[in-house]
FIKOLZA-1660 file (N, C-alpha, C; in steps of 0.1 Angstrom, whole numbers, plus 5000, padded with zeros to 4 digits):
% residues 231
   i   px   py   pz ch aa at
   1 6870 6597 2736  A  M  N
   1 6875 6607 2745  A  M CA
   1 6865 6617 2749  A  M  C
   2 6865 6618 2763  A  T  N
   2 6854 6628 2769  A  T CA
   2 6856 6642 2766  A  T  C
   3 6847 6649 2764  A  K  N
   3 6847 6664 2762  A  K CA
   3 6850 6671 2775  A  K  C
   4 6858 6681 2776  A  K  N
   4 6861 6688 2788  A  K CA
   4 6849 6700 2788  A  K  C
   5 6843 6701 2800  A  I  N
   5 6832 6712 2801  A  I CA
   5 6839 6726 2804  A  I  C
   6 6849 6727 2812  A  N  N
   6 6856 6739 2813  A  N CA
   6 6867 6741 2804  A  N  C
   7 6867 6750 2793  A  P  N
   7 6876 6751 2783  A  P CA
   7 6888 6761 2788  A  P  C
   8 6888 6766 2799  A  I  N
   8 6898 6777 2802  A  I CA
   8 6911 6770 2806  A  I  C
   9 6910 6760 2812  A  S  N
   9 6923 6753 2817  A  S CA
   9 6933 6750 2805  A  S  C
  10 6927 6745 2795  A  L  N
  10 6935 6742 2782  A  L CA
  10 6942 6753 2777  A  L  C
  11 6936 6767 2779  A  R  N
  11 6941 6779 2773  A  R CA
  11 6949 6787 2782  A  R  C
  12 6950 6784 2795  A  L  N
  12 6959 6791 2804  A  L CA
  12 6974 6790 2800  A  L  C
  13 6980 6801 2799  A  G  N
  13 6993 6801 2795  A  G CA
  13 6996 6801 2780  A  G  C
  14 6986 6800 2771  A  L  N
  14 6987 6800 2757  A  L CA
  14 6980 6813 2752  A  L  C
  15 6969 6816 2756  A  T  N
  15 6962 6828 2752  A  T CA
  15 6956 6835 2764  A  T  C
  16 6951 6828 2773  A  Q  N
  16 6945 6834 2786  A  Q CA
  16 6954 6834 2797  A  Q  C
  17 6950 6844 2806  A  V  N
  17 6958 6846 2819  A  V CA
  17 6949 6843 2831  A  V  C
  18 6955 6842 2843  A  W  N
  18 6947 6840 2855  A  W CA
  18 6938 6852 2858  A  W  C
  19 6926 6848 2863  A  A  N
  19 6916 6859 2865  A  A CA
  19 6919 6866 2880  A  A  C
  20 6926 6858 2887  A  I  N
  20 6929 6863 2901  A  I CA
  20 6945 6864 2904  A  I  C
  21 6949 6876 2911  A  T  N
  21 6963 6878 2913  A  T CA
  21 6964 6878 2929  A  T  C
  22 6971 6868 2935  A  I  N
  22 6973 6868 2950  A  I CA
  22 6988 6865 2951  A  I  C
  23 6994 6875 2955  A  Q  N
  23 7010 6876 2957  A  Q CA
  23 7012 6871 2971  A  Q  C
  24 7020 6860 2974  A  N  N
  24 7024 6855 2987  A  N CA
  24 7038 6850 2985  A  N  C
  25 7046 6857 2994  A  Y  N
  25 7061 6854 2994  A  Y CA
  25 7065 6846 3007  A  Y  C
  26 7055 6841 3015  A  S  N
  26 7058 6835 3027  A  S CA
  26 7062 6820 3024  A  S  C
  27 7070 6815 3033  A  K  N
  27 7075 6801 3032  A  K CA
  27 7064 6791 3037  A  K  C
  28 7054 6796 3044  A  L  N
  28 7044 6788 3048  A  L CA
  28 7032 6786 3040  A  L  C
  29 7028 6774 3037  A  N  N
  29 7017 6772 3028  A  N CA
  29 7003 6777 3034  A  N  C
  30 7003 6777 3047  A  D  N
  30 6990 6781 3055  A  D CA
  30 6987 6795 3050  A  D  C
  31 6997 6805 3048  A  S  N
  31 6995 6819 3045  A  S CA
  31 6986 6820 3031  A  S  C
  32 6991 6811 3022  A  Y  N
  32 6984 6811 3008  A  Y CA
  32 6970 6805 3009  A  Y  C
  33 6968 6795 3018  A  V  N
  33 6955 6791 3019  A  V CA
  33 6946 6800 3026  A  V  C
  34 6951 6808 3036  A  L  N
  34 6943 6817 3042  A  L CA
  34 6940 6829 3032  A  L  C
  35 6949 6833 3025  A  S  N
  35 6947 6844 3016  A  S CA
  35 6936 6839 3005  A  S  C
  36 6937 6828 3000  A  F  N
  36 6927 6824 2990  A  F CA
  36 6913 6823 2997  A  F  C
  37 6913 6817 3008  A  F  N
  37 6900 6816 3017  A  F CA
  37 6894 6829 3018  A  F  C
  38 6902 6839 3021  A  K  N
  38 6897 6853 3024  A  K CA
  38 6892 6857 3011  A  K  C
  39 6898 6855 3000  A  H  N
  39 6892 6860 2987  A  H CA
  39 6880 6854 2984  A  H  C
  40 6878 6841 2987  A  L  N
  40 6864 6836 2985  A  L CA
  40 6854 6841 2992  A  L  C
  41 6857 6845 3005  A  Q  N
  41 6847 6850 3014  A  Q CA
  41 6843 6864 3010  A  Q  C
  42 6854 6872 3006  A  V  N
  42 6851 6886 3002  A  V CA
  42 6844 6886 2989  A  V  C
  43 6846 6877 2980  A  D  N
  43 6838 6876 2967  A  D CA
  43 6824 6872 2970  A  D  C
  44 6820 6865 2980  A  N  N
  44 6807 6860 2983  A  N CA
  44 6800 6872 2990  A  N  C
  45 6807 6879 2999  A  I  N
  45 6799 6890 3006  A  I CA
  45 6797 6900 2996  A  I  C
  46 6807 6904 2988  A  V  N
  46 6805 6915 2978  A  V CA
  46 6792 6912 2969  A  V  C
  47 6792 6901 2964  A  T  N
  47 6782 6896 2954  A  T CA
  47 6768 6897 2962  A  T  C
  48 6767 6893 2974  A  K  N
  48 6754 6892 2981  A  K CA
  48 6751 6907 2983  A  K  C
  49 6758 6915 2988  A  I  N
  49 6754 6929 2991  A  I CA
  49 6750 6937 2978  A  I  C
  50 6757 6934 2966  A  L  N
  50 6754 6942 2955  A  L CA
  50 6740 6936 2949  A  L  C
  51 6739 6923 2949  A  R  N
  51 6726 6917 2944  A  R CA
  51 6714 6921 2953  A  R  C
  52 6716 6923 2966  A  S  N
  52 6705 6928 2974  A  S CA
  52 6701 6942 2970  A  S  C
  53 6711 6951 2965  A  N  N
  53 6709 6963 2960  A  N CA
  53 6705 6965 2946  A  N  C
  54 6702 6953 2939  A  R  N
  54 6698 6951 2926  A  R CA
  54 6710 6957 2915  A  R  C
  55 6722 6953 2918  A  F  N
  55 6732 6956 2910  A  F CA
  55 6735 6944 2903  A  F  C
  56 6739 6944 2888  A  L  N
  56 6743 6933 2881  A  L CA
  56 6758 6935 2879  A  L  C
  57 6765 6926 2884  A  I  N
  57 6780 6926 2884  A  I CA
  57 6785 6922 2870  A  I  C
  58 6793 6930 2865  A  N  N
  58 6798 6926 2852  A  N CA
  58 6812 6920 2853  A  N  C
  59 6819 6924 2861  A  D  N
  59 6833 6919 2864  A  D CA
  59 6840 6924 2876  A  D  C
  60 6849 6916 2883  A  K  N
  60 6856 6920 2895  A  K CA
  60 6871 6918 2892  A  K  C
  61 6878 6927 2898  A  E  N
  61 6893 6925 2897  A  E CA
  61 6898 6925 2911  A  E  C
  62 6905 6916 2915  A  F  N
  62 6912 6914 2929  A  F CA
  62 6927 6915 2927  A  F  C
  63 6932 6923 2936  A  W  N
  63 6947 6922 2939  A  W CA
  63 6949 6922 2954  A  W  C
  64 6955 6911 2959  A  Y  N
  64 6956 6909 2973  A  Y CA
  64 6971 6909 2977  A  Y  C
  65 6976 6918 2983  A  F  N
  65 6991 6919 2987  A  F CA
  65 6993 6926 3000  A  F  C
  66 7001 6919 3008  A  N  N
  66 7005 6925 3021  A  N CA
  66 6994 6929 3029  A  N  C
  67 6984 6919 3030  A  N  N
  67 6972 6921 3038  A  N CA
  67 6964 6934 3034  A  N  C
  68 6965 6938 3021  A  K  N
  68 6957 6948 3016  A  K CA
  68 6949 6943 3003  A  K  C
  69 6937 6948 3002  A  L  N
  69 6929 6943 2991  A  L CA
  69 6926 6955 2981  A  L  C
  70 6930 6953 2969  A  F  N
  70 6926 6962 2958  A  F CA
  70 6916 6956 2950  A  F  C
  71 6904 6962 2951  A  L  N
  71 6892 6956 2944  A  L CA
  71 6885 6966 2936  A  L  C
  72 6884 6963 2922  A  N  N
  72 6877 6971 2912  A  N CA
  72 6864 6963 2907  A  N  C
  73 6852 6970 2909  A  I  N
  73 6840 6963 2905  A  I CA
  73 6834 6971 2893  A  I  C
  74 6831 6963 2882  A  Y  N
  74 6824 6968 2871  A  Y CA
  74 6809 6964 2871  A  Y  C
  75 6800 6972 2870  A  Y  N
  75 6786 6969 2873  A  Y CA
  75 6777 6975 2862  A  Y  C
  76 6765 6969 2862  A  D  N
  76 6753 6976 2855  A  D CA
  76 6740 6974 2864  A  D  C
  77 6733 6983 2867  A  E  N
  77 6722 6983 2876  A  E CA
  77 6709 6986 2868  A  E  C
  78 6698 6978 2872  A  P  N
  78 6685 6979 2865  A  P CA
  78 6678 6991 2869  A  P  C
  79 6681 6998 2880  A  I  N
  79 6675 7009 2884  A  I CA
  79 6684 7022 2885  A  I  C
  80 6681 7033 2885  A  E  N
  80 6687 7045 2886  A  E CA
  80 6691 7047 2900  A  E  C
  81 6703 7051 2904  A  Y  N
  81 6708 7053 2917  A  Y CA
  81 6713 7068 2918  A  Y  C
  82 6711 7073 2930  A  K  N
  82 6717 7088 2930  A  K CA
  82 6731 7087 2936  A  K  C
  83 6738 7097 2935  A  L  N
  83 6752 7098 2939  A  L CA
  83 6754 7094 2954  A  L  C
  84 6745 7098 2962  A  D  N
  84 6747 7096 2976  A  D CA
  84 6744 7081 2979  A  D  C
  85 6736 7074 2971  A  N  N
  85 6734 7060 2973  A  N CA
  85 6746 7052 2969  A  N  C
  86 6754 7057 2959  A  Y  N
  86 6767 7050 2956  A  Y CA
  86 6776 7052 2967  A  Y  C
  87 6778 7064 2972  A  L  N
  87 6787 7067 2983  A  L CA
  87 6785 7058 2995  A  L  C
  88 6772 7057 2999  A  L  N
  88 6768 7049 3010  A  L CA
  88 6771 7034 3008  A  L  C
  89 6769 7029 2995  A  L  N
  89 6771 7016 2993  A  L CA
  89 6786 7012 2993  A  L  C
  90 6794 7022 2987  A  I  N
  90 6808 7019 2989  A  I CA
  90 6814 7020 3003  A  I  C
  91 6808 7029 3011  A  R  N
  91 6812 7029 3025  A  R CA
  91 6808 7016 3033  A  R  C
  92 6796 7012 3029  A  K  N
  92 6792 7000 3035  A  K CA
  92 6800 6987 3032  A  K  C
  93 6804 6986 3020  A  L  N
  93 6812 6975 3014  A  L CA
  93 6826 6976 3021  A  L  C
  94 6831 6987 3022  A  S  N
  94 6845 6989 3028  A  S CA
  94 6843 6986 3042  A  S  C
  95 6835 6991 3049  A  K  N
  95 6833 6989 3064  A  K CA
  95 6831 6974 3067  A  K  C
  96 6822 6966 3059  A  V  N
  96 6821 6953 3061  A  V CA
  96 6833 6944 3061  A  V  C
  97 6840 6947 3048  A  I  N
  97 6853 6940 3045  A  I CA
  97 6863 6943 3056  A  I  C
  98 6865 6955 3060  A  S  N
  98 6874 6958 3070  A  S CA
  98 6872 6952 3083  A  S  C
  99 6859 6952 3087  A  N  N
  99 6856 6947 3101  A  N CA
  99 6857 6932 3102  A  N  C
 100 6851 6926 3092  A  W  N
 100 6850 6911 3090  A  W CA
 100 6863 6904 3088  A  W  C
 101 6871 6910 3079  A  F  N
 101 6883 6903 3074  A  F CA
 101 6897 6909 3078  A  F  C
 102 6895 6921 3085  A  S  N
 102 6907 6927 3090  A  S CA
 102 6917 6930 3079  A  S  C
 103 6911 6935 3067  A  L  N
 103 6919 6939 3055  A  L CA
 103 6917 6954 3053  A  L  C
 104 6927 6961 3048  A  K  N
 104 6926 6974 3044  A  K CA
 104 6923 6974 3029  A  K  C
 105 6910 6979 3025  A  I  N
 105 6905 6978 3012  A  I CA
 105 6907 6990 3005  A  I  C
 106 6911 6990 2992  A  Y  N
 106 6909 7001 2983  A  Y CA
 106 6899 6997 2971  A  Y  C
 107 6888 7002 2973  A  L  N
 107 6875 6998 2966  A  L CA
 107 6872 7009 2956  A  L  C
 108 6870 7005 2944  A  R  N
 108 6865 7013 2932  A  R CA
 108 6854 7007 2926  A  R  C
 109 6843 7015 2922  A  M  N
 109 6833 7009 2916  A  M CA
 109 6830 7017 2902  A  M  C
 110 6829 7010 2891  A  Y  N
 110 6828 7017 2878  A  Y CA
 110 6815 7012 2872  A  Y  C
 111 6807 7021 2867  A  K  N
 111 6794 7018 2859  A  K CA
 111 6798 7017 2845  A  K  C
 112 6793 7006 2838  A  K  N
 112 6796 7004 2824  A  K CA
 112 6785 7013 2817  A  K  C
 113 6791 7023 2809  A  I  N
 113 6780 7030 2800  A  I CA
 113 6775 7021 2788  A  I  C
 114 6784 7015 2782  A  D  N
 114 6780 7004 2771  A  D CA
 114 6781 6991 2777  A  D  C
 115 6772 6982 2776  A  L  N
 115 6772 6969 2781  A  L CA
 115 6783 6961 2774  A  L  C
 116 6791 6955 2783  A  V  N
 116 6802 6946 2777  A  V CA
 116 6798 6931 2782  A  V  C
 117 6797 6923 2772  A  T  N
 117 6794 6910 2775  A  T CA
 117 6803 6902 2782  A  T  C
 118 6801 6897 2794  A  T  N
 118 6810 6887 2801  A  T CA
 118 6801 6876 2806  A  T  C
 119 6808 6865 2808  A  S  N
 119 6800 6854 2813  A  S CA
 119 6794 6856 2827  A  S  C
 120 6802 6864 2834  A  N  N
 120 6797 6868 2848  A  N CA
 120 6785 6877 2848  A  N  C
 121 6785 6886 2838  A  L  N
 121 6772 6895 2837  A  L CA
 121 6760 6886 2833  A  L  C
 122 6762 6877 2823  A  I  N
 122 6751 6869 2818  A  I CA
 122 6745 6860 2829  A  I  C
 123 6754 6854 2838  A  S  N
 123 6750 6846 2848  A  S CA
 123 6743 6853 2859  A  S  C
 124 6747 6865 2862  A  N  N
 124 6739 6873 2872  A  N CA
 124 6726 6879 2866  A  N  C
 125 6725 6882 2853  A  Y  N
 125 6713 6885 2846  A  Y CA
 125 6703 6873 2847  A  Y  C
 126 6709 6861 2845  A  A  N
 126 6700 6849 2845  A  A CA
 126 6694 6848 2859  A  A  C
 127 6702 6850 2870  A  L  N
 127 6698 6847 2884  A  L CA
 127 6687 6859 2886  A  L  C
 128 6689 6871 2881  A  Y  N
 128 6678 6881 2883  A  Y CA
 128 6666 6878 2877  A  Y  C
 129 6666 6871 2865  A  L  N
 129 6654 6868 2858  A  L CA
 129 6648 6855 2865  A  L  C
 130 6656 6847 2871  A  F  N
 130 6649 6836 2878  A  F CA
 130 6642 6840 2891  A  F  C
 131 6648 6851 2897  A  E  N
 131 6643 6857 2909  A  E CA
 131 6627 6862 2906  A  E  C
 132 6626 6866 2894  A  Q  N
 132 6611 6871 2889  A  Q CA
 132 6602 6861 2887  A  Q  C
 133 6606 6847 2890  A  N  N
 133 6598 6835 2887  A  N CA
 133 6592 6834 2873  A  N  C
 134 6603 6836 2864  A  K  N
 134 6601 6834 2850  A  K CA
 134 6604 6820 2846  A  K  C
 135 6597 6816 2835  A  N  N
 135 6600 6802 2829  A  N CA
 135 6613 6800 2825  A  N  C
 136 6619 6789 2827  A  P  N
 136 6634 6786 2824  A  P CA
 136 6636 6788 2809  A  P  C
 137 6626 6783 2800  A  N  N
 137 6627 6784 2786  A  N CA
 137 6626 6798 2782  A  N  C
 138 6619 6806 2788  A  K  N
 138 6617 6820 2785  A  K CA
 138 6630 6829 2789  A  K  C
 139 6636 6823 2801  A  V  N
 139 6649 6829 2805  A  V CA
 139 6660 6827 2795  A  V  C
 140 6662 6815 2790  A  L  N
 140 6672 6812 2780  A  L CA
 140 6669 6819 2768  A  L  C
 141 6656 6821 2763  A  W  N
 141 6653 6828 2752  A  W CA
 141 6657 6843 2753  A  W  C
 142 6654 6848 2764  A  Q  N
 142 6658 6863 2766  A  Q CA
 142 6672 6865 2767  A  Q  C
 143 6680 6856 2773  A  I  N
 143 6694 6857 2772  A  I CA
 143 6700 6854 2759  A  I  C
 144 6694 6846 2752  A  S  N
 144 6699 6844 2738  A  S CA
 144 6697 6856 2728  A  S  C
 145 6685 6862 2730  A  Q  N
 145 6681 6874 2723  A  Q CA
 145 6691 6886 2725  A  Q  C
 146 6694 6887 2739  A  F  N
 146 6703 6898 2743  A  F CA
 146 6717 6895 2738  A  F  C
 147 6722 6883 2737  A  L  N
 147 6736 6879 2732  A  L CA
 147 6736 6880 2716  A  L  C
 148 6724 6878 2710  A  Q  N
 148 6723 6880 2696  A  Q CA
 148 6726 6893 2690  A  Q  C
 149 6723 6903 2699  A  R  N
 149 6726 6917 2695  A  R CA
 149 6740 6921 2697  A  R  C
 150 6747 6913 2705  A  Y  N
 150 6761 6917 2708  A  Y CA
 150 6771 6908 2700  A  Y  C
 151 6766 6900 2691  A  L  N
 151 6775 6892 2682  A  L CA
 151 6784 6902 2674  A  L  C
 152 6797 6899 2673  A  N  N
 152 6807 6907 2666  A  N CA
 152 6810 6919 2674  A  N  C
 153 6805 6920 2686  A  Y  N
 153 6809 6932 2695  A  Y CA
 153 6821 6930 2701  A  Y  C
 154 6831 6940 2701  A  G  N
 154 6844 6940 2706  A  G CA
 154 6846 6945 2719  A  G  C
 155 6857 6940 2726  A  K  N
 155 6860 6945 2739  A  K CA
 155 6876 6943 2742  A  K  C
 156 6882 6948 2750  A  V  N
 156 6896 6948 2753  A  V CA
 156 6899 6938 2765  A  V  C
 157 6908 6929 2763  A  V  N
 157 6911 6919 2774  A  V CA
 157 6926 6918 2776  A  V  C
 158 6930 6912 2787  A  Y  N
 158 6944 6908 2788  A  Y CA
 158 6947 6893 2784  A  Y  C
 159 6958 6892 2778  A  S  N
 159 6962 6879 2773  A  S CA
 159 6976 6878 2774  A  S  C
 160 6983 6866 2772  A  T  N
 160 6997 6862 2774  A  T CA
 160 7006 6871 2765  A  T  C
 161 6999 6877 2754  A  K  N
 161 7008 6885 2745  A  K CA
 161 7004 6900 2747  A  K  C
 162 6998 6903 2759  A  G  N
 162 6995 6918 2763  A  G CA
 162 6980 6920 2760  A  G  C
 163 6978 6933 2759  A  I  N
 163 6962 6937 2757  A  I CA
 163 6960 6934 2743  A  I  C
 164 6948 6928 2742  A  R  N
 164 6943 6925 2729  A  R CA
 164 6928 6929 2728  A  R  C
 165 6923 6931 2716  A  S  N
 165 6908 6933 2713  A  S CA
 165 6902 6920 2708  A  S  C
 166 6891 6916 2714  A  V  N
 166 6884 6904 2709  A  V CA
 166 6870 6907 2705  A  V  C
 167 6864 6898 2697  A  Y  N
 167 6852 6901 2693  A  Y CA
 167 6843 6887 2695  A  Y  C
 168 6831 6889 2700  A  L  N
 168 6822 6878 2704  A  L CA
 168 6817 6872 2690  A  L  C
 169 6819 6858 2689  A  K  N
 169 6816 6852 2677  A  K CA
 169 6807 6841 2679  A  K  C
 170 6803 6838 2691  A  G  N
 170 6793 6827 2694  A  G CA
 170 6792 6825 2709  A  G  C
 171 6781 6818 2712  A  F  N
 171 6778 6816 2726  A  F CA
 171 6770 6802 2727  A  F  C
 172 6770 6798 2739  A  K  N
 172 6761 6785 2743  A  K CA
 172 6756 6786 2757  A  K  C
 173 6745 6784 2760  A  I  N
 173 6739 6784 2773  A  I CA
 173 6731 6771 2775  A  I  C
 174 6735 6766 2787  A  R  N
 174 6728 6752 2791  A  R CA
 174 6723 6753 2805  A  R  C
 175 6710 6748 2806  A  L  N
 175 6704 6747 2819  A  L CA
 175 6701 6732 2821  A  L  C
 176 6705 6727 2833  A  I  N
 176 6702 6713 2836  A  I CA
 176 6695 6712 2850  A  I  C
 177 6684 6704 2849  A  G  N
 177 6677 6703 2863  A  G CA
 177 6663 6701 2860  A  G  C
 178 6655 6701 2871  A  R  N
 178 6639 6699 2870  A  R CA
 178 6634 6712 2870  A  R  C
 179 6625 6714 2859  A  F  N
 179 6618 6727 2857  A  F CA
 179 6603 6726 2858  A  F  C
 180 6597 6715 2855  A  D  N
 180 6582 6713 2855  A  D CA
 180 6579 6705 2868  A  D  C
 181 6568 6710 2874  A  N  N
 181 6562 6703 2885  A  N CA
 181 6554 6691 2881  A  N  C
 182 6561 6681 2878  A  T  N
 182 6554 6668 2873  A  T CA
 182 6559 6656 2883  A  T  C
 183 6552 6645 2880  A  K  N
 183 6556 6633 2888  A  K CA
 183 6569 6628 2884  A  K  C
 184 6574 6631 2873  A  S  N
 184 6587 6625 2868  A  S CA
 184 6599 6632 2875  A  S  C
 185 6607 6623 2881  A  Q  N
 185 6619 6629 2889  A  Q CA
 185 6630 6631 2881  A  Q  C
 186 6630 6628 2868  A  M  N
 186 6642 6628 2859  A  M CA
 186 6645 6643 2856  A  M  C
 187 6658 6647 2856  A  A  N
 187 6662 6659 2851  A  A CA
 187 6664 6660 2836  A  A  C
 188 6663 6672 2831  A  K  N
 188 6665 6674 2817  A  K CA
 188 6673 6686 2813  A  K  C
 189 6677 6686 2801  A  S  N
 189 6688 6697 2798  A  S CA
 189 6681 6705 2786  A  S  C
 190 6682 6718 2787  A  I  N
 190 6677 6727 2776  A  I CA
 190 6689 6737 2774  A  I  C
 191 6690 6740 2761  A  Q  N
 191 6702 6749 2757  A  Q CA
 191 6698 6758 2746  A  Q  C
 192 6705 6769 2744  A  Q  N
 192 6705 6778 2734  A  Q CA
 192 6719 6782 2728  A  Q  C
 193 6721 6782 2715  A  S  N
 193 6734 6785 2710  A  S CA
 193 6733 6792 2697  A  S  C
 194 6744 6799 2694  A  S  N
 194 6745 6807 2681  A  S CA
 194 6758 6810 2678  A  S  C
 195 6762 6811 2665  A  G  N
 195 6775 6816 2661  A  G CA
 195 6785 6805 2661  A  G  C
 196 6797 6809 2660  A  T  N
 196 6809 6799 2660  A  T CA
 196 6812 6793 2673  A  T  C
 197 6812 6781 2674  A  L  N
 197 6815 6774 2687  A  L CA
 197 6828 6766 2686  A  L  C
 198 6839 6772 2689  A  S  N
 198 6852 6766 2685  A  S CA
 198 6859 6762 2698  A  S  C
 199 6855 6751 2704  A  L  N
 199 6862 6746 2716  A  L CA
 199 6875 6739 2713  A  L  C
 200 6877 6735 2701  A  I  N
 200 6889 6727 2698  A  I CA
 200 6901 6736 2696  A  I  C
 201 6899 6748 2689  A  S  N
 201 6909 6756 2687  A  S CA
 201 6914 6763 2699  A  S  C
 202 6928 6764 2702  A  L  N
 202 6933 6771 2713  A  L CA
 202 6939 6784 2711  A  L  C
 203 6935 6789 2699  A  K  N
 203 6940 6804 2696  A  K CA
 203 6930 6813 2701  A  K  C
 204 6917 6810 2701  A  N  N
 204 6907 6819 2704  A  N CA
 204 6906 6819 2720  A  N  C
 205 6897 6829 2724  A  Q  N
 205 6896 6830 2740  A  Q CA
 205 6882 6826 2743  A  Q  C
 206 6879 6820 2754  A  V  N
 206 6867 6814 2759  A  V CA
 206 6864 6818 2773  A  V  C
 207 6852 6823 2775  A  E  N
 207 6848 6826 2789  A  E CA
 207 6837 6816 2793  A  E  C
 208 6840 6811 2805  A  F  N
 208 6830 6800 2809  A  F CA
 208 6826 6802 2824  A  F  C
 209 6814 6801 2827  A  T  N
 209 6809 6802 2840  A  T CA
 209 6798 6792 2843  A  T  C
 210 6799 6786 2855  A  Q  N
 210 6790 6776 2859  A  Q CA
 210 6785 6779 2873  A  Q  C
 211 6771 6781 2874  A  K  N
 211 6765 6784 2888  A  K CA
 211 6754 6775 2891  A  K  C
 212 6750 6775 2903  A  N  N
 212 6739 6766 2909  A  N CA
 212 6728 6775 2911  A  N  C
 213 6716 6772 2906  A  L  N
 213 6703 6779 2909  A  L CA
 213 6695 6771 2919  A  L  C
 214 6689 6775 2929  A  Y  N
 214 6682 6769 2939  A  Y CA
 214 6667 6773 2936  A  Y  C
 215 6660 6763 2932  A  T  N
 215 6646 6765 2930  A  T CA
 215 6637 6757 2939  A  T  C
 216 6624 6759 2938  A  K  N
 216 6615 6750 2945  A  K CA
 216 6616 6735 2943  A  K  C
 217 6620 6733 2930  A  L  N
 217 6619 6719 2925  A  L CA
 217 6633 6712 2926  A  L  C
 218 6643 6719 2932  A  G  N
 218 6656 6714 2933  A  G CA
 218 6667 6723 2929  A  G  C
 219 6679 6717 2927  A  N  N
 219 6692 6724 2923  A  N CA
 219 6693 6723 2909  A  N  C
 220 6695 6735 2902  A  C  N
 220 6697 6734 2887  A  C CA
 220 6710 6741 2884  A  C  C
 221 6716 6735 2874  A  G  N
 221 6731 6740 2870  A  G CA
 221 6729 6748 2857  A  G  C
 222 6736 6761 2857  A  L  N
 222 6736 6769 2846  A  L CA
 222 6750 6771 2841  A  L  C
 223 6753 6768 2828  A  Q  N
 223 6765 6768 2822  A  Q CA
 223 6766 6778 2811  A  Q  C
 224 6775 6786 2809  A  I  N
 224 6776 6796 2799  A  I CA
 224 6789 6796 2792  A  I  C
 225 6790 6796 2778  A  W  N
 225 6802 6797 2772  A  W CA
 225 6801 6809 2763  A  W  C
 226 6811 6817 2763  A  L  N
 226 6812 6828 2753  A  L CA
 226 6826 6826 2745  A  L  C
 227 6824 6826 2731  A  F  N
 227 6835 6824 2724  A  F CA
 227 6840 6837 2716  A  F  C
 228 6852 6841 2718  A  Y  N
 228 6857 6853 2714  A  Y CA
 228 6869 6850 2704  A  Y  C
 229 6869 6859 2693  A  E  N
 229 6881 6857 2683  A  E CA
 229 6891 6869 2686  A  E  C
 230 6904 6865 2687  A  I  N
 230 6914 6875 2690  A  I CA
 230 6917 6881 2677  A  I  C
 231 6918 6895 2678  A  N  N
 231 6921 6903 2667  A  N CA
 231 6936 6904 2665  A  N  C
% end
């Protein structure tokens, strides 16, 4: 039996809930398709603008209803920003979304005082390290050392049984692609893992992210699993 790479689909409805909320009461399916397409476009634009300003996105919350977008962004930034820069960035994001997508947006940005480990944050941190032209093995080692410090670290999440506290018990990071400038055209896989890796048990919560990295040697795939135990 083949292994499933994405473990979230098995847990939807049992322990985990959907990460996106799009309410659509129209009888036409085209309205839902348009709403979902707008969500993907807004997510792409917000990510690019924040990355260009050196923000590391921890998590995003979308609520799309009646042509209104409620967006909460949780971030960590590697450099210090002044209050005026924050206000200018929020106005810029609001103006771009309103003009491009004809949406009335309610935008809030929250800075994480304490780092909260999410697969989205780790993947954005990996992209930031790759932009510094660092060796892939060193990038995985740095991420592994970062996550090692946060093992048994707790956070609050939404679940099918309401709000629950979960604790990070293990992680796995895999990078697939060509990393060395050699004559060999074969891709290889490198990975780092630690802690409890329970993909079989449906009682625990798993966060998974898969992103493409575009390098000079080609396209590389980054996969991140974070394993949490529900308290």
